[in-house]
C-alpha positions as a printed NumPy array, in Angstrom:
array([[124.989,  27.21 , 119.139],
       [121.498,  25.964, 120.251],
       [121.977,  23.68 , 123.277],
       [118.296,  22.503, 123.155],
       [118.769,  20.836, 119.755],
       [121.862,  18.976, 121.   ],
       [120.062,  17.995, 124.183],
       [122.959,  19.279, 126.237],
       [122.374,  21.249, 129.398],
       [124.811,  23.751, 130.978],
       [124.836,  21.582, 134.098],
       [126.517,  18.827, 132.078],
       [129.718,  20.892, 131.882],
       [132.274,  20.833, 134.668],
       [134.581,  23.707, 135.423],
       [138.188,  22.496, 135.49 ],
       [139.685,  25.693, 136.795],
       [143.253,  26.984, 136.48 ],
       [146.264,  25.72 , 138.397],
       [148.161,  28.936, 139.032],
       [151.349,  27.12 , 140.084],
       [151.326,  24.968, 136.961],
       [150.708,  27.94 , 134.694],
       [153.816,  29.671, 136.01 ],
       [156.124,  26.719, 135.384],
       [158.818,  27.501, 132.793],
       [158.781,  24.655, 130.289],
       [162.119,  25.566, 128.638],
       [165.172,  27.26 , 130.067],
       [165.808,  30.628, 128.501],
       [169.067,  30.803, 126.566],
       [171.426,  33.723, 126.208],
       [172.6  ,  34.739, 122.749],
       [175.971,  33.038, 123.289],
       [174.381,  29.882, 124.706],
       [172.02 ,  29.752, 121.762],
       [174.917,  30.196, 119.329],
       [176.843,  27.403, 121.048],
       [173.85 ,  25.055, 120.8  ],
       [173.57 ,  25.809, 117.082],
       [177.315,  25.319, 116.604],
       [177.261,  22.062, 118.573],
       [174.673,  20.638, 116.193],
       [176.896,  21.422, 113.195],
       [178.859,  18.19 , 112.832],
       [181.237,  19.548, 110.208],
       [182.162,  22.573, 112.317],
       [182.629,  20.532, 115.491],
       [184.756,  17.963, 113.669],
       [186.902,  20.809, 112.32 ],
       [187.267,  22.245, 115.816],
       [188.392,  18.864, 117.187],
       [190.916,  18.532, 114.342],
       [192.321,  21.997, 115.099],
       [192.628,  21.222, 118.81 ],
       [194.471,  17.978, 118.034],
       [196.832,  19.754, 115.624],
       [197.633,  22.398, 118.238],
       [198.269,  19.703, 120.866],
       [200.521,  17.701, 118.561],
       [202.443,  20.828, 117.568],
       [203.191,  21.314, 121.258],
       [203.93 ,  17.744, 122.327],
       [204.849,  16.129, 118.983],
       [208.55 ,  17.087, 119.052],
       [208.802,  15.686, 122.591],
       [207.716,  12.243, 121.376],
       [210.83 ,  11.871, 119.229],
       [214.438,  11.597, 120.44 ],
       [215.575,  13.862, 117.59 ],
       [215.571,  17.649, 117.387],
       [214.563,  19.77 , 114.415],
       [217.924,  21.378, 113.622],
       [220.562,  18.614, 113.971],
       [221.994,  17.332, 110.676],
       [222.866,  13.692, 110.024],
       [224.483,  13.403, 106.598],
       [224.579,   9.608, 106.918],
       [220.762,   9.465, 107.126],
       [219.635,  11.753, 104.323],
       [216.331,  11.248, 102.472],
       [215.34 ,   8.146, 104.392],
       [211.736,   6.96 , 103.852],
       [209.278,   6.702, 106.766],
       [210.229,   3.933, 109.171],
       [209.975,   2.908, 112.803],
       [213.066,   5.018, 113.554],
       [212.005,   8.085, 111.558],
       [208.201,   8.113, 111.416],
       [207.991,  10.728, 108.637],
       [211.403,   9.968, 107.124],
       [214.294,  12.439, 106.882],
       [215.09 ,  15.418, 104.643],
       [218.125,  16.157, 102.45 ],
       [220.221,  17.015, 105.512],
       [219.203,  13.98 , 107.532],
       [216.882,  15.9  , 109.866],
       [213.902,  14.032, 111.274],
       [210.76 ,  15.019, 109.34 ],
       [208.352,  14.137, 112.154],
       [209.915,  16.653, 114.517],
       [210.333,  19.302, 111.816],
       [206.74 ,  18.889, 110.608],
       [205.252,  19.526, 114.025],
       [207.734,  22.321, 114.781],
       [206.764,  23.803, 111.414],
       [203.087,  23.543, 112.37 ],
       [203.844,  25.332, 115.641],
       [205.645,  28.179, 113.863],
       [202.999,  28.461, 111.122],
       [200.195,  28.571, 113.683],
       [202.122,  31.136, 115.721],
       [202.546,  33.364, 112.672],
       [198.904,  32.94 , 111.65 ],
       [197.466,  33.604, 115.112],
       [199.78 ,  36.542, 115.852],
       [199.057,  38.218, 112.511],
       [195.302,  37.66 , 112.927],
       [195.286,  39.133, 116.454],
       [197.227,  42.217, 115.356],
       [194.83 ,  42.633, 112.42 ],
       [191.982,  42.338, 114.91 ],
       [193.367,  45.048, 117.185],
       [194.114,  47.554, 114.423],
       [191.027,  46.754, 112.358],
       [188.563,  47.023, 115.259],
       [189.897,  50.378, 116.424],
       [190.258,  51.855, 112.935],
       [186.945,  50.51 , 111.637],
       [185.12 ,  51.464, 114.82 ],
       [186.26 ,  55.079, 114.55 ],
       [185.336,  55.19 , 110.854],
       [181.85 ,  53.811, 111.342],
       [180.979,  55.642, 114.545],
       [181.977,  59.18 , 113.603],
       [181.05 ,  58.903, 109.922],
       [180.979,  62.017, 107.739],
       [184.296,  63.615, 106.919],
       [186.238,  61.372, 109.304],
       [184.837,  58.26 , 107.667],
       [185.541,  59.591, 104.186],
       [189.197,  60.445, 104.879],
       [189.978,  57.249, 106.784],
       [188.186,  55.077, 104.243],
       [190.09 ,  56.691, 101.361],
       [193.377,  56.058, 103.156],
       [192.549,  52.372, 103.649],
       [191.485,  52.048,  99.994],
       [194.753,  53.616,  98.808],
       [196.772,  51.307, 101.057],
       [194.763,  48.317,  99.875],
       [195.375,  49.218,  96.227],
       [199.144,  48.923,  96.663],
       [200.242,  45.416,  95.596],
       [200.436,  43.35 ,  98.762],
       [203.367,  41.316,  97.504],
       [205.399,  44.431,  96.697],
       [204.958,  45.875, 100.19 ],
       [205.8  ,  42.561, 101.826],
       [208.937,  41.974,  99.762],
       [210.208,  45.501, 100.432],
       [209.756,  45.048, 104.174],
       [211.446,  41.664, 104.207],
       [214.353,  43.026, 102.164],
       [214.827,  46.08 , 104.388],
       [214.347,  44.3  , 107.717],
       [216.26 ,  41.26 , 108.921],
       [214.375,  38.047, 108.05 ],
       [212.713,  36.562, 111.121],
       [209.336,  35.385, 112.393],
       [208.647,  38.872, 113.773],
       [209.44 ,  40.472, 110.409],
       [207.066,  38.109, 108.612],
       [204.268,  38.895, 111.079],
       [204.803,  42.647, 110.606],
       [204.824,  42.237, 106.826],
       [201.557,  40.289, 106.909],
       [199.894,  42.963, 109.06 ],
       [200.769,  45.96 , 106.858],
       [197.569,  45.561, 104.838],
       [196.004,  42.548, 106.555],
       [193.942,  44.667, 108.958],
       [192.01 ,  46.471, 106.216],
       [189.378,  43.768, 105.673],
       [188.705,  43.64 , 109.401],
       [188.303,  47.434, 109.527],
       [185.757,  47.371, 106.709],
       [183.753,  44.645, 108.454],
       [183.699,  46.632, 111.701],
       [182.851,  49.866, 109.853],
       [179.826,  48.231, 108.239],
       [178.595,  46.947, 111.592],
       [179.023,  50.37 , 113.21 ],
       [177.028,  52.055, 110.449],
       [174.163,  49.635, 111.077],
       [174.221,  49.848, 114.871],
       [174.973,  53.47 , 115.691],
       [171.406,  54.682, 115.061],
       [169.712,  51.92 , 117.059],
       [167.483,  52.825, 119.999],
       [169.848,  51.557, 122.702],
       [172.66 ,  53.75 , 121.323],
       [170.416,  56.825, 121.171],
       [169.246,  56.137, 124.735],
       [172.829,  55.871, 126.005],
       [173.79 ,  59.047, 124.169],
       [170.837,  60.926, 125.679],
       [172.034,  59.847, 129.133],
       [175.39 ,  61.486, 128.501],
       [177.526,  58.553, 127.344],
       [180.633,  59.676, 125.472],
       [181.985,  58.379, 122.195],
       [184.462,  56.   , 123.852],
       [181.823,  54.441, 126.104],
       [179.34 ,  54.073, 123.254],
       [181.947,  52.511, 120.983],
       [183.552,  50.055, 123.398],
       [180.656,  49.319, 125.779],
       [177.684,  49.228, 123.412],
       [178.571,  49.086, 119.733],
       [181.547,  46.713, 119.537],
       [180.046,  44.076, 121.892],
       [177.029,  43.892, 119.578],
       [179.306,  43.391, 116.566],
       [181.427,  40.67 , 118.147],
       [179.872,  37.896, 116.024],
       [181.145,  39.066, 112.608],
       [184.43 ,  40.094, 114.225],
       [185.058,  36.586, 115.605],
       [184.157,  34.976, 112.284],
       [186.512,  37.305, 110.396],
       [189.26 ,  36.588, 112.932],
       [188.796,  32.837, 112.46 ],
       [189.092,  33.137, 108.69 ],
       [192.124,  35.451, 108.951],
       [194.317,  32.752, 110.48 ],
       [194.436,  30.408, 107.435],
       [194.921,  33.435, 105.176],
       [198.032,  34.442, 107.124],
       [199.347,  30.859, 107.129],
       [198.897,  30.592, 103.375],
       [200.58 ,  33.984, 102.846],
       [203.599,  32.851, 104.854],
       [203.776,  29.651, 102.8  ],
       [203.678,  31.71 ,  99.602],
       [206.517,  33.915, 100.863],
       [208.521,  30.78 , 101.587],
       [208.172,  29.747,  97.945],
       [209.857,  33.054,  97.075],
       [212.679,  32.392,  99.521],
       [211.396,  35.055, 101.958],
       [210.046,  32.73 , 104.62 ],
       [211.343,  31.643, 108.004],
       [215.172,  31.496, 107.966],
       [217.071,  28.299, 108.753],
       [217.399,  26.342, 110.965],
       [213.818,  27.209, 111.976],
       [211.139,  25.782, 109.749],
       [207.528,  26.55 , 108.964],
       [205.289,  24.301, 106.914],
       [205.733,  26.664, 103.972],
       [209.526,  26.616, 104.11 ],
       [209.494,  22.817, 104.405],
       [207.373,  22.539, 101.264],
       [209.728,  24.929,  99.468],
       [212.787,  22.872, 100.425],
       [211.019,  19.642,  99.374],
       [210.491,  20.873,  95.815],
       [213.973,  19.653,  94.933],
       [213.671,  15.94 ,  94.312],
       [210.016,  15.606,  95.314],
       [209.458,  12.955,  92.633],
       [212.109,  10.748,  94.242],
       [211.36 ,  11.63 ,  97.882],
       [207.616,  12.419,  97.967],
       [207.297,  12.054, 101.744],
       [209.318,  15.249, 102.208],
       [206.438,  17.195, 100.646],
       [203.534,  14.92 , 101.513],
       [203.505,  15.445, 105.274],
       [203.935,  19.26 , 105.506],
       [201.684,  19.879, 102.475],
       [199.005,  17.562, 103.851],
       [199.155,  19.182, 107.277],
       [198.943,  22.758, 106.007],
       [196.024,  21.757, 103.766],
       [194.26 ,  20.158, 106.728],
       [194.81 ,  23.262, 108.878],
       [193.418,  25.615, 106.246],
       [190.445,  23.36 , 105.503],
       [189.6  ,  22.96 , 109.201],
       [189.818,  26.703, 109.881],
       [187.591,  27.551, 106.929],
       [184.965,  24.919, 107.758],
       [184.937,  25.972, 111.405],
       [184.648,  29.629, 110.387],
       [181.669,  28.825, 108.16 ],
       [179.972,  26.944, 110.983],
       [180.693,  29.748, 113.426],
       [179.209,  32.285, 111.024],
       [176.027,  30.225, 110.694],
       [175.774,  29.857, 114.475],
       [176.211,  33.571, 115.183],
       [173.945,  34.817, 112.382],
       [170.505,  35.485, 113.928],
       [168.886,  35.551, 110.489],
       [169.398,  31.79 , 110.226],
       [167.598,  31.073, 113.492],
       [164.393,  29.107, 112.939]])
């Protein structure tokens, strides 16, 4: 640019200089991966609402039975099939038992079954899938074939056989749900291991003498924790629904204990005349499953780095 034509001289410019202290100021706090995921999750209103609903359901399943003077197993044949009232907030069932107490006790048992089955699936699936994906080759082929064969066996058949052979109980139901429930988790973990095991940080650790156990549990699995947590979250409603389905077949929680599934099964008789017996447990189990699925979807979006803008 010709300064003579613009009638501007170099002396007309003033050097501002550089403020070294100001240039080193950090304008935004750096966020860790987990902090960043939490910020993304916190902005998801649907996921946060679902989380609040789940927390409230868990709290009410713990303190709800305490709020009523009745217990969940005492019969009162003079108060059968009563509609909701100030005395019995959710009404009574065909044996005169208070539905409010039984509904929240059923929620507690259903959540216990769902969480226990999901955690056992997590433990088995992470170990099995981690070994498959890390070692690969012949080990992966044999273990993967075994899981495919086990998965091909009808789930309902295996569950019914176990419940017939073993004494019906909450523990038996959890074991039956875990027979094949861990397979999906193992496949998720296997896929993550196959993607991560050839990364630079794994090769660097291996060159420094890290063994298979250290690489698997200190480097690979921590980097796959996002998909694992999401799969765990979505496994809980699956287990709850499976228990409810078993209750429809008469293979659910034995009396006098009650899960939401067994309460719905017992309410089938006369539900047109006494709809509240089905309305409350069916509505609650639907709300639990919906909240878990919506929260799982939000958690997946928060932990997926590909969605980061």
